[in-house]
Every structure is written in structure tokens, then in C-alpha cells.
N, C-alpha and C positions, 0 to 999 in steps of 0.2 A: 373292161374294168375302169379305164381312164374316164370314160363317159359317165359311168356310175358314180365315181368319186366326185366328178365335177358337179353332177346333179345334186348329190348330197351336200356338197359345199354351198351351192346356191340356196338350197333349202335352209341350211343352218344360218346363212347370212340373212335370209328373209325373216326367220324366227328371231334372230338377234335384233334386227331393226324393229320388229313388232314389240319386243320386250322393252327396248329403249324408248319407243313411242309411248307405251303404256306408263313407263316410269315418268316420262316428261308430263304426260297427262295427269298422273296422280300428284306430281309436285305442283303443277298449275292449279289443280283443284284445291289443294291444301293451302298454297300461298295466297290464293284469292278468296280463301275461306268459303268456297262453295260447298265443301263437305258438310259444314255446319248449317249453311243458309238454305241449301236445297239438295238434300241427299238423293232424292229421286232423280233429279237432273244428272247428278254424278253417275248414278247407276246406268242411266240411259246413254250417257257419253261413253262409258266403259263398254257397254254392250255393243254400241255402234262400232267401236274400234275392233272388238273381237269379231264381229260380223265381217267387217272389211278385211280382216286378216284371213278369215276362213274362206271367203269367196275369192281371195286373190286380188284384192284391190290394188290400186296404184302404189308405187313406192312411197314409203312413209316420208312425210315432210313435217312441217310444223303443224301444231294442233289445229289451228283455224283453217288452214288450207284443206285439211282432210275431214272436215266436219261439214255436215249439210248446212245449207243456208238457214233452215228452220232452227237447228240447234245453235248455230252461231247467234241468231237473234235471241234465243232464250238465254244464252250465256251473257250476252251484252245487256239484256234486260235485267237479269239477276244482279249483275255487277254494277250497272250504271243507271238502272231504272229510276232511282230516287232523284238524281240530279237531272236526268234527261226529261223527266216529267215536268220539271220547272222551266225548261227552255221553251219559250213561246213558239219557236220555229217548228218544234216537234208536236205541238198540240194537234190532235186530229189525225195523227199518223200512227199506223200500227208498227209492230216490231220489224216488219219487212220494208218499211219506208213507203207503204201504200196509204194514200189518204182514204179516210172513211167518212 
């Protein structure tokens, strides 16, 4: 019985961390105005977090740490693309930092 209670407590803690991470993600998306600027990206970010939770991904940390490099690049591009495109150093570099 004790083992079963411990397992249920661990599952509840994991679910609680997931919900806290989703709350943090949603606050980030609203604060950075990504929900208005690119709703499709927001949907993909939320789906990614749900997927990570369902397949038993790593313990939840901050948003960037748990997001793929591709999505990180998309978020940075969406938030900072206007001014980044004006920085000469970044001319001819894609969102992953690879020259083209």
C-alpha cells in the first residue's frame, strides 16, 4: 500500500509541475504578445509541452530549456526578428546561426 501511495504522489507531483510549466508558458506567450503576433506558433509550443508531458520528458525547468532548438529559433525570430535583421553581423545567417 505504501508503494502505491508513493507512486500516486509522484504522479501528482509530475502533473503539478506540468500544469505550472503550462501556466508559465501561457504567461510568457501573453506577456511577449506572441498570442496576437503568431497564434500558430503558440499552438505548436503548447502541443510540444503536452507531448513532452505525455511521453515522460525530463523534469520541467524553464521554457527555453525544454523547447527544441527549432522552436527557440522561431520564438527569437518572432520576438526580435525586426531588429536582428538590421544588425549587419546577422546578415546571411539563418535562425539557427548557420550561414547561407
